[in-house]
Structure formats: C-alpha cells, structure tokens
LUMDRENKE-899884 format. One record per residue (C-alpha): residue in three letters; x, y, z. Coordinates in steps of 0.05 Angstrom, whole numbers, m for minus. Layout:
! residues N
residu / east / north / up
Ala / X / Y / Z;
...
***
This chain:
! residues 213
residu / east / north / up
Met / 1115 / 1541 / 2392;
Lys / 1139 / 1611 / 2410;
His / 1198 / 1644 / 2376;
Thr / 1228 / 1712 / 2395;
Leu / 1270 / 1751 / 2346;
Tyr / 1312 / 1810 / 2366;
Pro / 1314 / 1876 / 2327;
Trp / 1379 / 1856 / 2291;
Glu / 1352 / 1788 / 2270;
Arg / 1310 / 1761 / 2214;
Ala / 1287 / 1689 / 2207;
Val / 1276 / 1650 / 2143;
Gln / 1215 / 1606 / 2152;
Phe / 1206 / 1536 / 2123;
Asp / 1143 / 1494 / 2130;
Arg / 1154 / 1420 / 2115;
Gly / 1216 / 1439 / 2075;
Val / 1180 / 1493 / 2034;
Leu / 1205 / 1565 / 2038;
Val / 1150 / 1609 / 2066;
Gly / 1185 / 1676 / 2076;
Glu / 1219 / 1718 / 2127;
Val / 1198 / 1730 / 2199;
Glu / 1207 / 1800 / 2228;
Pro / 1232 / 1816 / 2298;
Gly / 1184 / 1803 / 2355;
Glu / 1149 / 1744 / 2388;
His / 1116 / 1694 / 2342;
Lys / 1076 / 1632 / 2357;
Leu / 1086 / 1581 / 2301;
Pro / 1069 / 1508 / 2291;
Arg / 1122 / 1457 / 2312;
Arg / 1131 / 1435 / 2240;
Val / 1158 / 1504 / 2222;
Val / 1233 / 1511 / 2220;
Leu / 1266 / 1580 / 2227;
His / 1336 / 1597 / 2205;
Arg / 1358 / 1658 / 2244;
Val / 1404 / 1709 / 2209;
Asp / 1442 / 1765 / 2244;
Leu / 1438 / 1830 / 2203;
Arg / 1491 / 1868 / 2242;
Pro / 1555 / 1890 / 2206;
Arg / 1614 / 1842 / 2211;
Thr / 1688 / 1846 / 2197;
Met / 1726 / 1794 / 2158;
Thr / 1802 / 1791 / 2157;
Pro / 1825 / 1738 / 2107;
Ala / 1892 / 1705 / 2121;
Ala / 1951 / 1740 / 2091;
Gln / 1971 / 1710 / 2024;
Asp / 2035 / 1716 / 1983;
Val / 2015 / 1744 / 1916;
Pro / 2062 / 1751 / 1856;
Thr / 2066 / 1821 / 1828;
Ala / 2074 / 1841 / 1755;
Asp / 2150 / 1840 / 1764;
Ser / 2148 / 1771 / 1796;
Val / 2159 / 1792 / 1869;
Leu / 2120 / 1755 / 1923;
Val / 2085 / 1807 / 1966;
Arg / 2045 / 1789 / 2028;
Val / 1981 / 1829 / 2032;
Thr / 1926 / 1830 / 2084;
Val / 1858 / 1863 / 2075;
Val / 1800 / 1878 / 2121;
Val / 1728 / 1872 / 2095;
Arg / 1666 / 1900 / 2129;
Trp / 1601 / 1869 / 2107;
Ala / 1530 / 1854 / 2128;
Val / 1472 / 1811 / 2107;
Ser / 1425 / 1848 / 2061;
Ser / 1377 / 1791 / 2045;
Ala / 1366 / 1738 / 2098;
Thr / 1331 / 1692 / 2050;
Thr / 1386 / 1694 / 1998;
Phe / 1439 / 1686 / 2052;
Val / 1406 / 1622 / 2076;
Val / 1388 / 1593 / 2008;
Ala / 1444 / 1614 / 1960;
Ala / 1502 / 1575 / 1991;
Ala / 1516 / 1524 / 2045;
Arg / 1570 / 1568 / 2076;
Pro / 1561 / 1639 / 2048;
Glu / 1616 / 1669 / 2092;
Asp / 1667 / 1621 / 2062;
Glu / 1643 / 1639 / 1993;
Leu / 1653 / 1713 / 2007;
Tyr / 1722 / 1697 / 2037;
Thr / 1743 / 1662 / 1973;
Ala / 1716 / 1718 / 1929;
Val / 1757 / 1770 / 1969;
Gln / 1821 / 1729 / 1963;
Leu / 1813 / 1721 / 1888;
Ala / 1797 / 1795 / 1879;
Leu / 1859 / 1813 / 1920;
Arg / 1902 / 1769 / 1877;
Gly / 1874 / 1799 / 1813;
Ala / 1888 / 1870 / 1838;
Val / 1960 / 1855 / 1858;
Val / 1984 / 1814 / 1798;
Thr / 1974 / 1874 / 1751;
Arg / 2021 / 1920 / 1791;
Ala / 2095 / 1924 / 1803;
His / 2117 / 1910 / 1875;
Ser / 2138 / 1983 / 1885;
Ala / 2066 / 2006 / 1871;
Ile / 2029 / 1960 / 1920;
Asp / 2039 / 2001 / 1983;
Ala / 2029 / 2068 / 1947;
Glu / 1964 / 2045 / 1915;
Arg / 1929 / 2015 / 1975;
Glu / 1865 / 2055 / 1964;
Ala / 1861 / 2037 / 1890;
Ile / 1872 / 1963 / 1906;
Ala / 1817 / 1965 / 1959;
Ala / 1769 / 1998 / 1910;
Glu / 1784 / 1944 / 1858;
Ile / 1771 / 1889 / 1908;
Ala / 1705 / 1920 / 1929;
Ala / 1683 / 1926 / 1857;
Ala / 1704 / 1855 / 1840;
Val / 1666 / 1822 / 1897;
Ala / 1603 / 1864 / 1892;
Ala / 1567 / 1818 / 1844;
Arg / 1585 / 1754 / 1882;
Ala / 1565 / 1788 / 1948;
Glu / 1497 / 1804 / 1919;
Glu / 1488 / 1732 / 1898;
Leu / 1502 / 1711 / 1970;
Gly / 1453 / 1762 / 1999;
Val / 1506 / 1807 / 2030;
Thr / 1533 / 1877 / 2019;
Val / 1606 / 1895 / 2025;
Ser / 1609 / 1966 / 2054;
Glu / 1684 / 1975 / 2062;
Val / 1750 / 1943 / 2040;
Ala / 1817 / 1966 / 2066;
Val / 1888 / 1941 / 2053;
Arg / 1917 / 1932 / 2123;
Asp / 1987 / 1905 / 2113;
Val / 2036 / 1902 / 2056;
Val / 2099 / 1862 / 2071;
Met / 2156 / 1857 / 2021;
Pro / 2206 / 1799 / 2019;
Gly / 2264 / 1805 / 2069;
Glu / 2315 / 1819 / 2015;
Leu / 2276 / 1879 / 1990;
Arg / 2265 / 1905 / 2061;
Arg / 2340 / 1901 / 2075;
Ala / 2355 / 1936 / 2009;
Ala / 2305 / 1991 / 2025;
Leu / 2336 / 2001 / 2093;
Ala / 2406 / 2004 / 2062;
Glu / 2380 / 2056 / 2013;
Leu / 2352 / 2098 / 2070;
Val / 2418 / 2094 / 2108;
Ala / 2458 / 2113 / 2046;
Ala / 2412 / 2172 / 2033;
Ser / 2419 / 2195 / 2105;
Glu / 2494 / 2189 / 2103;
Gly / 2495 / 2227 / 2037;
Arg / 2455 / 2284 / 2067;
Ala / 2503 / 2287 / 2127;
Ala / 2563 / 2288 / 2080;
Leu / 2531 / 2343 / 2040;
Glu / 2520 / 2385 / 2102;
Arg / 2592 / 2375 / 2124;
Ala / 2616 / 2395 / 2054;
Arg / 2573 / 2457 / 2057;
Gly / 2602 / 2475 / 2125;
Glu / 2673 / 2466 / 2101;
Thr / 2658 / 2507 / 2038;
Ala / 2630 / 2563 / 2081;
Ala / 2692 / 2562 / 2126;
Leu / 2739 / 2564 / 2066;
Arg / 2699 / 2620 / 2035;
Ser / 2705 / 2659 / 2100;
Leu / 2781 / 2648 / 2102;
Leu / 2787 / 2669 / 2030;
Asn / 2748 / 2733 / 2043;
Ala / 2793 / 2747 / 2104;
Ala / 2855 / 2736 / 2062;
Arg / 2830 / 2783 / 2008;
Leu / 2815 / 2837 / 2060;
Ala / 2884 / 2830 / 2091;
Glu / 2916 / 2835 / 2022;
Glu / 2876 / 2896 / 2003;
His / 2882 / 2929 / 2072;
Pro / 2947 / 2911 / 2107;
Ala / 2930 / 2957 / 2165;
Leu / 2876 / 2908 / 2186;
Leu / 2929 / 2858 / 2206;
Glu / 2961 / 2909 / 2253;
Leu / 2894 / 2925 / 2283;
Arg / 2880 / 2851 / 2293;
Ala / 2947 / 2842 / 2327;
Leu / 2934 / 2900 / 2374;
Gln / 2865 / 2873 / 2390;
Ala / 2895 / 2805 / 2407;
Ala / 2949 / 2837 / 2450;
Ser / 2898 / 2876 / 2490;
Thr / 2861 / 2813 / 2510;
Val / 2923 / 2777 / 2537;
Val / 2919 / 2769 / 2613;
Val / 2984 / 2757 / 2650;
Asp / 2979 / 2721 / 2717;
Arg / 3031 / 2749 / 2765;
Pro / 3049 / 2711 / 2828;
Ala / 3025 / 2744 / 2892;
Arg / 3078 / 2782 / 2931;
Lys / 3100 / 2752 / 2996;
Ser / 3086 / 2796 / 3055;
***
C-alpha cells in the first residue's frame, strides 16, 4: 500500500501494534498491516480561554495568553498522551495561574513579559514529555474587574482636572504678578500714568456725521 508524506509531515509506524519507528517525507510502499499515524510538524498557535485568576491581593483578574508551539518528536507526540494538545493546554493554564497568584493586581499588566517568561519555563518540562517545544508565550489581554476599571478612569479624570486647575492657577498668578509689577512701576514713576493716558487719548477715534450737501 502506498503512502505519501509531505515535507512538513512525519509518520509514526506500527506493525501489528508494535512501534517500528518514524517514516520520513516521500512516497512509501508498505504492507497493509502497517498503520501510520501522521503528525504535522508545522508551528501552531494556541489561545487558551481567558480565566479569572485571583491575585496576591485577592482580586480576580482575567488574563489571556497566546502560545506558539510545534511538535519536536512525532513518536513521543503520538505515544505519550491520548490528546497531547489538551495536556499542553492544561499545563499552560496551570502555569498562568501560578504566575498570577504571586503578584498584586496592579503588577499584572506591568509585568506581562515576566509572566510570559514564567509560563514558558513552567511548561517546558511537560512540553518535552509530550514531544513538543514551546517557542513563544505572550500575555495578550489583562482585564481588571469593572469596579477597578471605573476607579482607574475616575483617577485619570481627577488627575486631568487637577492639571487643568493648576494651569488656570498659574495663569491667574502670572496675571496678578503682571498687575503688581505695573502698580509698582506707577508708584515709583508717576509720569508713566500720564504717558499712558496720552497714549490712550491718541488712539481714540471720533466718528463725526457726514455733512449734508
């Protein structure tokens, strides 16, 4: 019986239930009693469902991660577990939980890279047991409870209003300082007031009615 394997495939060969080995890409003619389990070696992306994880200060934070992985040993991938992808999924979820519960909620978003590195290190051994390699882990979403989001928004609004009030106060202070300086100059140099009055008088324009012809 002919079997054709593509460049990204490996096949684990069994003869009457006995593991024989792996079959490389290409066309192979094998007896009918031989069973091949095809394995795709191309990289894959796993996005476990978001889970609410308690932080060190007892706040439930919803975190989502993205995991990039690929099969490194076709034989181990077929033999080690009935559903290796599910096993990897569970390992990632447990590692995520372990990385979050040791941190305060305020540190989760700021330490995304550190959390991702901890997850990758935690699942490395289990991934090897399953015949896969995890090449990348990234924390995609961090969602705080609604109450904290509203509090953070209120804090941002208050900070913005505070900055606006500060700018207004600075403007008023500058205006007062300018008036004070003008008052001091007028007090020290009374002639300046007369000059200012003459200047104002010279700019007055009087509209006279047109003469009737």
